[in-house]
ZAMARGU-4260 file (C-alpha; in steps of 0.2 Angstrom, whole numbers, plus 5000, padded with zeros to 4 digits):
<rodrens>
0) 4967/5067/5009 | 4978/5064/5024 | 4997/5063/5023 | 4997/5080/5015 | 5011/5082/5002
5) 5013/5098/4993 | 5025/5091/4980 | 5017/5077/4969 | 5032/5072/4958 | 5031/5054/4952
10) 5037/5044/4938 | 5023/5037/4929 | 5023/5023/4917 | 5009/5012/4912 | 5010/4993/4914
15) 5020/4986/4900 | 5019/4967/4897 | 5037/4967/4890 | 5044/4964/4907 | 5044/4945/4912
20) 5050/4948/4930 | 5032/4949/4937 | 5036/4937/4951 | 5052/4946/4956 | 5051/4957/4971
25) 5058/4974/4970 | 5069/4979/4984 | 5064/4996/4988 | 5075/5009/4996 | 5068/5026/5000
30) 5079/5041/5005 | 5068/5047/5019 | 5070/5034/5033 | 5053/5037/5041 | 5044/5035/5024
35) 5054/5019/5021 | 5049/5012/5038 | 5030/5017/5035 | 5031/5009/5018 | 5039/4993/5025
40) 5026/4992/5039 | 5012/4995/5026 | 5019/4980/5015 | 5018/4969/5031 | 4999/4974/5033
45) 4995/4972/5015 | 5003/4954/5015 | 4993/4950/5030 | 4977/4955/5021 | 4982/4945/5006
50) 4983/4929/5017 | 4967/4934/5026 | 4976/4935/5043 | 4966/4947/5053 | 4977/4945/5068
55) 4993/4949/5059 | 4984/4964/5051 | 4980/4970/5068 | 4997/4970/5074 | 5005/4977/5059
60) 4992/4991/5058 | 4996/4995/5076 | 5015/4998/5072 | 5010/5008/5056 | 4998/5019/5067
65) 5013/5023/5078 | 5024/5027/5063 | 5011/5038/5055 | 5007/5047/5071 | 5024/5054/5072
70) 5025/5059/5053 | 5019/5077/5051 | 5003/5078/5041 | 4999/5059/5043 | 4990/5060/5059
75) 4973/5057/5050 | 4980/5042/5041 | 4987/5036/5058 | 4969/5036/5064 | 4964/5025/5049
80) 4978/5012/5054 | 4971/5013/5071 | 4954/5007/5065 | 4962/4993/5056 | 4971/4988/5072
85) 4956/4989/5083 | 4945/4977/5072 | 4946/4958/5070 | 4934/4959/5055 | 4943/4956/5039
90) 4929/4965/5029 | 4931/4980/5040 | 4950/4980/5039 | 4950/4979/5020 | 4937/4993/5019
95) 4949/5004/5029 | 4964/4998/5020 | 4957/5007/5004 | 4958/5024/5013 | 4975/5020/5021
100) 4981/5015/5004 | 4975/5030/4995 | 4984/5041/5008 | 5000/5031/5007 | 5000/5031/4988
105) 4999/5050/4989 | 5013/5051/5002 | 5025/5039/4992 | 5023/5047/4975 | 5032/5062/4983
110) 5046/5050/4990 | 5064/5050/4984 | 5066/5032/4978 | 5084/5027/4978 | 5082/5009/4972
115) 5068/4998/4966 | 5050/5000/4961 | 5034/5003/4970 | 5020/4996/4960 | 5003/5005/4962
120) 4990/4991/4959 | 4971/4992/4957 | 4956/4980/4959 | 4940/4986/4950 | 4929/4974/4961
125) 4935/4979/4978 | 4923/4988/4989 | 4907/4982/4981 | 4913/4988/4964 | 4920/5005/4969
130) 4938/4998/4967 | 4953/4999/4977 | 4971/5003/4975 | 4986/4997/4985 | 5005/4997/4985
135) 5017/4982/4981 | 5035/4978/4979 | 5031/4965/4966 | 5023/4967/4949 | 5013/4951/4951
140) 4995/4954/4958 | 4992/4948/4975 | 4975/4956/4980 | 4973/4961/4998 | 4955/4965/4996
145) 4950/4947/4992 | 4964/4936/4997 | 4964/4918/4990 | 4946/4921/4984 | 4952/4932/4969
150) 4971/4933/4972 | 4975/4938/4955 | 4961/4951/4952 | 4969/4968/4948 | 4982/4976/4937
155) 4997/4988/4939 | 4992/5006/4936 | 5008/5015/4940 | 5026/5012/4944 | 5035/5024/4957
160) 5053/5023/4953 | 5070/5031/4956 | 5073/5047/4946
</rodrens>
C-alpha cells in the first residue's frame, strides 16, 4: 500500500440504520491541513466520477497528484492520481480510482478528525465483481464506479470520526 501510515487508529462502527440523516453532508475538518487538502481534492474527483465527467476527473486528479507528491510516503499514490489525470477513458479512470481510494482510506484512517464523519463505502459489483471502496462526506450512496447506471449500489462499511 502507498501512503504508508504506521499508526492505524480508527474509530470503526458498522452501518446503523437508526440515523435518518443519510442525505446530510458531513462537514469534515482534519487537523493535518495537508491531509485535509488531499481529502477535499479526492472528494472533487469522486464527485466527477459519480457524474461520469472524465474531464473534471482529469483536472481534479492532476491537483490531487500534486498534493500527494509533496506528502511523505504518498509518492506512489501520486503516480496513480497521475494515471487518472492522463486518461480520458472513464473505465480506466474508475479502475485506477480503486487503488487511489484504498491508499487514501489507509491514510485517512490515521488522520485526526476534528469535526464531521468520513464514510468508507463499498460497491461489491465494481471492477467486474472484485468490488471497490471509496470515501464520502455523506452517508447516502453515490457510486463513483457506475455513475447514474447504478448510482445507489453500495453500502457504508465504516465511519471515520473525531475521537
